[in-house]
C-alpha positions, 0 to 999 in steps of 0.5 A: 678446967679441961683435963690435960690428958686428951682422951678422944678425937673430939677433945683433940680436935677442939682443944688442940687442932682448932686453937692451933689452926686459929693461930695460923689463920691469925698469922698465915705467913708464920712458918711455925704456926703453919707447921704446927697446924699441919702436924696437929691436923694431920695427926688427928687422923690417928685419933679418928681412925686408930691407925696411921694414914695410908692412901690405900685405906683412906677410900675404905674409911672415907669413900665420900671424901676421895678428893681429900686423899691428896691433901692428907698425903701432902699433910703427911709428907710435911709432918714427917719431913718436919718430924724426921728432919728430912723434908721430901716436899718442896715449899714456896714462900711469897708475898701474899694476903692474909687468910681473911681474903678470898682464895683468888688472892695469893697466899704467903706459904705454899706447897708444891704438889707432885704435878708442879702445881701449888696449893696454899697452906691456907687451902690445905688446912681449910680443906682438912679442918672442914673435913674434921668438922664434918667428922665431929658433927657426925660423932666421929664414926670411924673412931676406935671404941 
């Protein structure tokens, strides 16, 4: 049986983030599952780097993943808005398809980006989870020792 105390980025990823993400994928219209998955996936950043996410330090730590800078910032804004009861981001719900369909189909939960375009929670989480899977495979190279 695993320990209750999570002691590494790998354990936080495998024991907390992945199960929460899987709950969301099973029911991608569930706002609670979406919020929990975003919050946990975003906060893995602190485990993996030993520091809070900052857009100005992300490029130094992950120069090959600059395309994810905006994704992490969206996750930060959702997480902080929920945590502090002060949402500073617009979200949209609509009729949409389950996570099993291709991204060519509409999704039920979406986040409005600063430029007015929308990104589905499915896409946001998929991109962040794939990033963390790469970090896991690489042995968490930016984790504090």
